[in-house]
C-alpha positions in Angstrom: 125.6 6.9 194.8 127.9 6.5 197.8 127.6 3.3 199.8 125.8 3.6 203.2 129.0 3.0 205.2 130.6 6.0 203.4 127.6 8.2 204.2 127.7 7.2 207.9 131.4 8.0 208.0 130.8 11.5 206.5 128.0 12.2 209.0 130.3 11.1 211.9 133.0 13.5 210.7 130.5 16.4 210.7 129.1 15.7 214.2 130.1 18.6 216.5 132.1 18.0 219.6 130.4 17.5 222.9 129.5 20.8 224.6 132.0 22.0 227.2 130.9 21.1 230.7 130.4 24.3 232.8 130.4 24.9 236.6 127.2 24.4 238.6 126.7 26.9 241.5 127.6 25.5 245.0 124.9 24.3 247.4 126.6 25.2 250.7 124.5 26.3 253.6 125.4 29.9 253.9 125.4 30.5 250.1 121.8 29.5 250.0 120.5 31.0 253.3 119.2 34.4 254.5 118.9 36.1 257.9 121.4 33.9 259.9 122.1 36.9 262.2 118.7 38.6 261.8 119.6 40.6 258.7 117.2 41.0 255.7 119.7 40.2 252.9 121.2 36.9 251.9 124.0 35.6 254.2 126.5 35.8 251.3 124.8 38.8 249.6 128.1 40.0 248.1 128.4 37.0 245.9 124.9 37.4 244.5 125.5 41.1 243.9 128.4 40.4 241.6 126.4 37.7 239.7 127.5 34.6 241.5 124.0 33.3 242.3 122.1 30.0 241.9 120.1 31.1 238.8 120.4 29.7 235.3 122.2 33.0 234.5 124.8 32.6 237.3 128.3 33.8 236.4 129.7 30.4 237.5 127.8 28.7 234.6 130.2 30.6 232.3 133.2 28.9 233.8 134.6 25.6 232.4 134.3 22.7 234.8 137.9 21.8 234.1 139.3 25.3 234.4 142.9 25.7 235.3 144.3 26.1 238.9 145.4 29.7 239.6 147.8 30.8 242.3 146.5 33.7 244.4 148.8 35.2 246.9 147.3 36.5 250.2 149.6 39.1 251.8 147.8 39.2 255.1 147.8 37.8 258.7 148.1 34.2 257.7 145.5 31.5 257.6 143.8 28.9 259.8 144.6 25.9 257.5 142.6 23.5 259.6 139.3 25.3 259.1 136.7 22.8 257.9 135.6 25.2 255.2 139.1 25.4 253.7 140.0 22.5 251.4 143.7 21.6 251.3 143.3 21.4 247.5 142.9 25.1 247.5 146.1 25.8 249.4 149.2 26.3 247.2 152.1 23.9 247.4 155.6 25.0 246.6 156.6 22.3 244.1 160.3 22.6 244.9 160.1 22.4 248.7 159.7 19.7 251.2 159.2 19.8 255.0 162.7 18.5 255.9 164.5 21.4 257.6 166.4 22.1 254.3 166.0 25.0 251.9 165.4 22.7 249.0 164.7 25.4 246.4 167.5 27.7 247.6 165.3 30.8 248.0 166.5 31.6 251.5 163.4 30.2 253.2 163.4 26.7 254.8 160.2 24.6 254.5 158.2 27.3 252.8 155.7 24.7 251.5 152.5 26.8 251.6 154.1 30.2 251.9 156.0 32.1 254.6 155.7 34.0 257.9 157.8 37.1 257.5 157.7 37.8 261.3 158.6 34.4 262.6 160.7 33.7 259.6 159.3 30.2 259.1 157.0 28.3 256.8 154.0 28.2 259.3 151.9 31.3 258.5 149.2 30.6 261.1 146.5 33.2 261.5 146.1 34.5 265.1 144.2 37.6 264.1 141.5 36.2 261.8 141.7 38.8 259.1 143.6 36.7 256.6 141.3 33.7 257.1 138.3 35.9 256.3 139.9 37.1 253.1 140.8 33.5 252.2 137.2 32.3 252.7 135.8 35.0 250.3 138.1 33.8 247.6 138.2 30.1 248.1 135.8 28.9 250.8 135.3 25.2 250.1 132.3 24.1 248.1 132.7 20.6 249.6 131.6 21.7 253.1 127.8 21.5 252.9 127.5 23.5 256.2 129.8 26.3 255.2 130.3 29.3 253.0 131.1 29.3 249.3 134.2 31.0 247.9 134.3 32.6 244.5 136.9 30.5 242.9 137.1 26.7 243.5 140.2 26.6 241.3 142.2 29.1 243.5 145.5 27.9 245.1 146.1 30.2 248.0 149.8 31.2 248.6 149.9 32.3 252.3 152.3 35.2 253.0 152.0 36.4 256.5 153.3 40.0 256.3 150.9 41.4 258.8 151.3 40.6 262.5 148.7 39.4 265.0 147.7 43.0 265.9 147.2 44.1 262.3 150.5 45.9 261.9 153.3 45.4 259.3 156.5 46.8 257.9 157.1 48.1 254.4 160.0 45.7 254.0 157.8 42.7 254.8 155.2 43.8 252.3 157.8 44.4 249.6 159.5 41.0 250.3 156.1 39.3 250.1 155.3 40.9 246.8 158.6 39.7 245.3 158.1 36.2 246.7 154.6 36.0 245.2 155.8 37.2 241.8 158.8 34.9 241.8 156.7 31.8 242.7 154.0 32.2 240.1 151.2 34.2 241.7 148.8 35.4 238.9 146.7 37.4 241.5 148.0 39.2 244.6 145.5 40.3 247.3 146.6 43.2 249.5 143.9 43.9 252.1 146.5 46.0 253.9 147.4 49.7 253.7 148.4 52.8 255.5 149.5 56.4 254.8 152.4 56.9 252.5 154.7 54.2 251.2 158.3 54.1 250.1 160.4 53.3 247.1 161.0 49.7 248.2 157.2 48.9 248.1 156.7 50.8 244.9 159.5 49.0 243.2 158.1 45.7 244.5 154.7 46.5 243.1 156.2 47.4 239.7 158.2 44.1 239.8 155.1 42.0 240.5 153.1 43.8 237.8 155.9 43.2 235.3 155.9 39.5 236.2 152.2 39.4 235.2 150.4 39.6 238.5 147.0 41.2 238.9 147.5 43.2 242.1 144.3 44.0 244.1 144.5 46.6 246.9 141.9 47.6 249.5 141.3 51.3 249.4 141.3 51.7 253.2 138.7 52.4 255.9 139.5 56.0 257.1 137.0 57.8 254.9 139.8 59.9 253.4 141.4 60.5 250.0 143.6 57.7 248.6 146.0 60.3 247.2 149.5 59.3 248.4 147.8 56.7 250.5 150.3 53.9 250.4 149.7 51.0 248.1 146.5 52.5 246.7 148.5 55.3 245.1 150.2 53.0 242.7 149.2 53.0 239.0 149.8 49.2 238.8 146.9 48.1 241.0 143.2 47.7 241.1 142.0 49.8 244.0 138.8 48.5 245.6 136.4 50.6 247.7 133.5 49.2 249.7 129.9 49.3 248.7 126.8 48.8 250.8 123.8 46.5 250.4 122.0 49.2 248.5 124.9 49.7 246.1 126.2 53.0 247.6 129.6 54.1 248.7 130.2 52.9 252.3 131.0 56.0 254.3 134.1 54.5 255.9 135.6 53.6 252.5 138.5 55.8 251.3 137.9 57.7 248.1 139.9 59.2 245.3 141.8 56.8 243.1 139.3 54.0 243.3 139.0 51.5 240.4 135.8 49.7 241.4 133.7 49.2 244.5 132.7 45.8 245.8 130.5 44.6 248.7 132.2 45.5 252.0 129.4 45.7 254.6 128.2 42.8 256.7 130.4 40.3 254.8 130.3 36.7 256.0 133.4 34.5 255.8 135.5 32.1 257.9 136.6 32.6 261.5 140.1 31.5 262.4 140.3 29.4 265.5 140.5 31.5 268.8 140.1 34.8 267.0 137.6 37.7 267.1 138.9 40.0 264.5 137.1 43.2 265.5 137.8 42.8 269.3 140.6 44.7 271.0 141.1 45.8 274.6 140.4 49.4 273.3 137.2 48.4 271.6 134.3 50.6 272.7 131.3 49.7 270.7 132.1 46.1 269.9 131.3 43.3 272.5 133.4 40.2 272.2 131.8 37.4 270.2 129.1 39.6 268.7 130.0 38.8 265.1 130.4 35.1 265.4 128.0 33.2 263.1 126.7 29.7 263.5 126.2 27.4 266.5 129.8 26.2 266.1 131.1 29.8 265.7 133.2 28.9 262.8 132.1 31.9 260.7 132.4 35.6 261.1 130.9 38.8 259.6 132.6 42.2 259.3 132.8 45.4 257.4 135.7 46.9 255.5 137.5 47.4 252.2 139.7 44.5 253.3 136.7 42.2 252.6 135.7 44.1 249.4 139.1 43.5 247.8 139.0 39.7 247.8 135.7 39.7 245.8 137.7 41.4 243.0 140.7 39.1 243.5 138.3 36.1 243.4 136.8 37.3 240.1 140.2 38.1 238.6 141.5 34.6 239.5 138.4 32.9 238.1 138.7 34.8 234.8 142.3 33.6 234.6 141.3 30.0 235.5 138.8 30.1 232.7 141.3 31.6 230.2 144.9 31.4 231.3 146.1 33.4 228.3 144.6 36.6 229.7 147.3 39.1 230.7 147.1 41.0 234.0 146.3 44.3 232.1 143.6 42.6 230.1 142.0 41.4 233.4 142.2 44.9 234.9 140.7 46.5 231.8 137.8 44.0 231.6 136.9 44.3 235.3 136.8 48.1 235.2 135.1 48.3 231.7 132.3 45.9 232.5 131.5 47.1 236.0 128.0 48.4 236.6 127.8 52.1 237.3 126.7 52.8 240.9 126.7 55.8 243.1 127.0 59.2 241.4 126.5 58.9 237.6 129.6 58.0 235.7 133.2 57.1 236.7 133.6 58.8 240.1 136.0 59.1 243.0 133.9 57.1 245.4 133.0 53.9 243.5 135.3 54.2 240.5 133.9 52.4 237.4 131.3 50.8 239.6 130.3 47.3 240.9 132.1 44.4 239.2 129.8 42.4 237.0 131.1 38.8 236.9 128.8 37.7 234.0 129.9 40.6 231.8 133.6 40.1 232.8 133.6 36.4 232.0 131.9 37.0 228.6 134.0 40.0 227.5 136.5 39.7 224.6 140.0 39.5 226.0 141.1 42.8 224.5 137.9 44.7 225.6 138.1 48.0 227.3 136.0 51.2 227.5 137.4 54.1 229.5 136.2 57.6 230.4 137.5 60.2 232.8 137.9 63.9 233.4 141.1 64.7 235.3 141.0 68.5 235.4 140.1 71.7 233.5 142.2 74.8 232.8 141.4 78.3 231.4 143.5 78.9 228.3 143.7 80.9 225.1 142.5 79.5 221.8 142.0 80.9 218.3 138.5 82.0 219.2 139.4 83.6 222.5 139.5 82.3 226.0 138.2 78.7 226.6 138.0 76.2 229.4 140.1 73.2 228.2 139.0 69.8 229.5 141.7 67.1 230.2 141.0 63.4 230.7 140.5 60.0 229.1 138.4 58.8 226.2 139.5 55.4 224.9 138.2 52.0 223.9 139.6 48.9 222.1 137.0 49.5 219.4 136.4 53.2 219.7 133.3 54.6 218.1 132.7 58.2 219.3 133.1 60.5 222.2 131.6 63.8 222.9 132.0 66.6 225.5 128.8 67.9 227.0 127.7 70.6 229.4 124.7 70.8 231.8 123.7 73.6 234.2 123.9 72.9 237.9 125.3 70.0 240.0 122.6 67.5 238.8 121.6 68.7 235.3 118.3 67.5 233.9 119.8 67.7 230.4 123.1 68.2 228.6 124.1 69.9 225.4 126.9 68.8 223.2 129.9 71.1 223.1 132.3 69.2 220.9 133.2 65.8 219.4 136.2 64.3 221.0 139.0 62.3 219.4 140.3 59.2 221.1 142.6 60.0 224.0 144.5 57.2 225.7 146.3 59.4 228.2 144.6 59.9 231.5 145.4 63.6 231.3 145.0 64.1 227.5 143.3 67.2 226.1 139.6 66.3 225.3 138.2 69.5 224.1 137.4 73.2 224.7 134.4 74.9 226.2 134.0 78.5 224.9 133.5 80.9 227.9 130.3 82.2 226.4 128.8 78.8 226.7 129.1 79.2 230.5 126.7 82.2 230.8 123.6 81.8 232.9 124.9 79.6 235.8 127.6 79.7 238.4 127.9 75.9 238.6 128.1 73.6 235.5 128.6 69.9 235.1 131.0 68.9 232.3 130.4 65.4 230.9 132.5 63.1 228.6 130.6 60.3 227.0 132.6 57.5 225.2 130.8 55.0 223.0 132.2 51.6 222.0 131.5 50.0 218.7 129.3 47.5 220.5 127.0 50.3 221.6 128.1 50.4 225.2 128.8 53.8 226.7 130.9 55.1 229.6 130.7 58.6 231.1 132.5 60.7 233.6 131.5 64.1 235.1 133.3 67.1 236.5 131.7 69.9 238.5 132.8 73.4 237.3 132.3 76.1 239.9 132.7 79.6 238.4 132.3 81.2 241.8 
């Protein structure tokens, strides 16, 4: 028999390590309150809708308390760095630069300690519009200010790149330069709540450069209610394009559509108000009365609509995922956010809400290589061995692919579907998925084609395409 001391030693060796401490949800005023401007929903309803709530199942409780700091670049109108609900610990510091009038790191920019103002060409990117400060608050509003709002990621380090002027305008060269600066200075996430029609090779090359350097690039879809096709930054295949969703999880009618990755809350969003700004007011404003959207007796907070304020919800989630697991690549983060999103709006992946509403709990729990994609890009009439067919092109892919099948239903909103063919895995967004025999299309002038992809974990993803024979 072993001596008692030996047994105790063995038991000590077998004792498991202490459980990892996880984040507790914040207790800030506006995170916990409802109806501060007479509305029915929670003041920060967008956070709760993504899974960042105060419940025992809160997404924040899946994040390590000692998660890593993550650099998030904000290419916007600057920031009010003196706002009481912005903690200086959440502002990025250039480790190789000091405020001394000298270009210490030899990057061509003097005293770029927290970022850069590409208009004034100095290191003081102050926000005189308010837009950038609102974006900043959604991502990193301080949890330490008991009377304030809560940002998604307390581990964010905001790199402030003022590439949009005080009237909301910018130049392609400034956006491109800001993208390169962000990538070269270690930004893991880049938020672009800016846009406009068309773009040029300079910006496209800068997007490609930042993506290759490992950044998750999040772009607002835009607020004109038009297609994103060839619509500036949102046309790139290297970005997450974010549309706006409403309180009832529908596509906001102002939100651009087309190449949308996901949709995030973008209506009546509460965040920080930069000093002496009223973001929605302009001399040409017709329906907006100055000061209407101020919130709080001290008027330090502001509410607004727009895809500009939907995008930072996704940037905040992406940066929190990286804080929790710094080994995640940018493509893994993009894949997970899309693949774990909750389907909203029309059934399946669609041009209005993309893969759906981001689900922070599912995203933080997903295996790092997880993805589940479905899409129908187009159809074409062609000849096959059995005669004329309608060939369906699109995407059916997963990291652990189980099955996929092509289905057909009569009308625009079929009550049932019938299987047409099994589909092999197709990783290309425009791969051939299968053929529909023309005889299968008898009896209706409108058909809905559906692709359903199943992961080995049992999860499914679908996409639909309306086929009008008329």
